[in-house]
C-alpha positions in Angstrom: -71.1 -29.7 -51.1 -73.7 -32.0 -52.2 -71.7 -35.1 -52.6 -70.9 -34.6 -48.8 -74.6 -34.9 -48.2 -75.0 -38.0 -49.9 -76.5 -37.0 -53.1 -75.5 -39.3 -56.1 -73.6 -38.1 -59.2 -76.5 -38.7 -61.5 -78.7 -36.2 -59.4 -76.3 -33.7 -59.4 -75.9 -34.0 -62.9 -79.8 -34.0 -63.5 -80.9 -31.2 -61.4 -78.0 -28.9 -61.8 -75.9 -29.6 -64.5 -78.4 -30.2 -67.1 -80.7 -27.2 -66.9 -77.6 -24.8 -67.2 -76.5 -26.5 -70.5 -79.6 -26.9 -71.8 -80.7 -23.2 -72.1 -77.8 -22.5 -74.2 -78.0 -25.6 -76.7 -81.9 -24.9 -77.2 -80.9 -21.3 -78.0 -78.1 -22.5 -80.6 -80.5 -24.8 -81.9 -82.8 -22.0 -83.1 -79.9 -20.3 -84.5 -78.6 -23.1 -86.2 -82.0 -23.9 -87.8 -82.1 -20.2 -89.0 -78.6 -21.0 -90.8 -79.9 -24.5 -92.3 -82.7 -22.7 -93.9 -80.3 -20.1 -95.4 -78.0 -22.7 -96.7 -80.5 -25.0 -98.2 -82.2 -22.2 -100.0 -78.8 -21.2 -101.2 -77.9 -24.6 -102.0 -81.1 -25.4 -104.2 -80.9 -22.2 -105.9 -77.6 -23.1 -107.2 -79.0 -26.5 -108.3 -77.3 -28.2 -105.8 -80.3 -28.8 -102.9 -83.8 -30.2 -103.3 -84.3 -31.9 -106.9 -87.3 -30.7 -108.7 -90.4 -32.8 -107.9 -89.9 -31.2 -104.2 -90.3 -28.0 -103.5 -87.7 -25.3 -101.7 -88.0 -21.7 -101.4 -84.2 -21.5 -103.2 -85.3 -23.3 -106.5 -88.5 -21.2 -106.4 -86.4 -18.2 -106.3 -84.1 -19.6 -109.1 -86.8 -21.0 -111.5 -88.9 -17.3 -110.9 -85.4 -15.2 -112.0 -86.3 -15.8 -115.8 -89.5 -14.1 -115.3 -88.4 -11.4 -112.9 -89.3 -8.3 -115.4 -92.6 -10.0 -115.9 -93.6 -11.4 -112.9 -91.4 -10.2 -110.0 -93.8 -12.2 -107.1 -92.8 -15.2 -108.2 -89.0 -14.3 -106.5 -90.3 -11.9 -104.1 -92.9 -14.2 -102.8 -90.4 -16.9 -102.1 -87.6 -14.5 -100.8 -90.2 -13.1 -98.6 -90.8 -16.2 -97.0 -87.5 -17.1 -96.5 -86.6 -13.6 -94.8 -89.6 -14.0 -92.6 -88.9 -17.6 -91.2 -85.3 -16.6 -90.7 -86.1 -13.5 -88.9 -88.4 -15.6 -86.7 -86.1 -18.1 -85.9 -83.3 -15.5 -84.9 -86.5 -13.5 -82.6 -86.9 -16.8 -80.9 -84.1 -17.5 -80.1 -83.1 -14.1 -78.4 -86.3 -14.1 -76.8 -85.0 -18.0 -75.3 -81.9 -16.6 -74.4 -83.1 -13.5 -72.3 -86.1 -16.0 -70.9 -83.5 -18.8 -70.0 -81.0 -16.7 -68.7 -79.8 -17.7 -65.8 -78.4 -14.6 -64.3 -81.9 -12.8 -64.5 -80.8 -10.2 -67.4 -78.4 -9.1 -70.2 -75.0 -7.8 -68.8 
């Protein structure tokens, strides 16, 4: 219909298609970042991620596991940080999904 009125293809793309495609991509990006945080922590825990001079929550858990009986807060602090970041990213993605929903509500 828009092309019949003389609107160009680029304007249709920018005004109609891009906003509809951007919302799901933004939401998926937040879920992807949460997954990457878990993946990086897991790889660092196994010794395959960030190498020792640099800090990583996974390597902090690995290094603190030796002292679990004496000082459990070494492991719990890093584990709680991972948990809070991942939950916050999932909640952000969920809120963005609800806010950017074109239909105006959940089905």
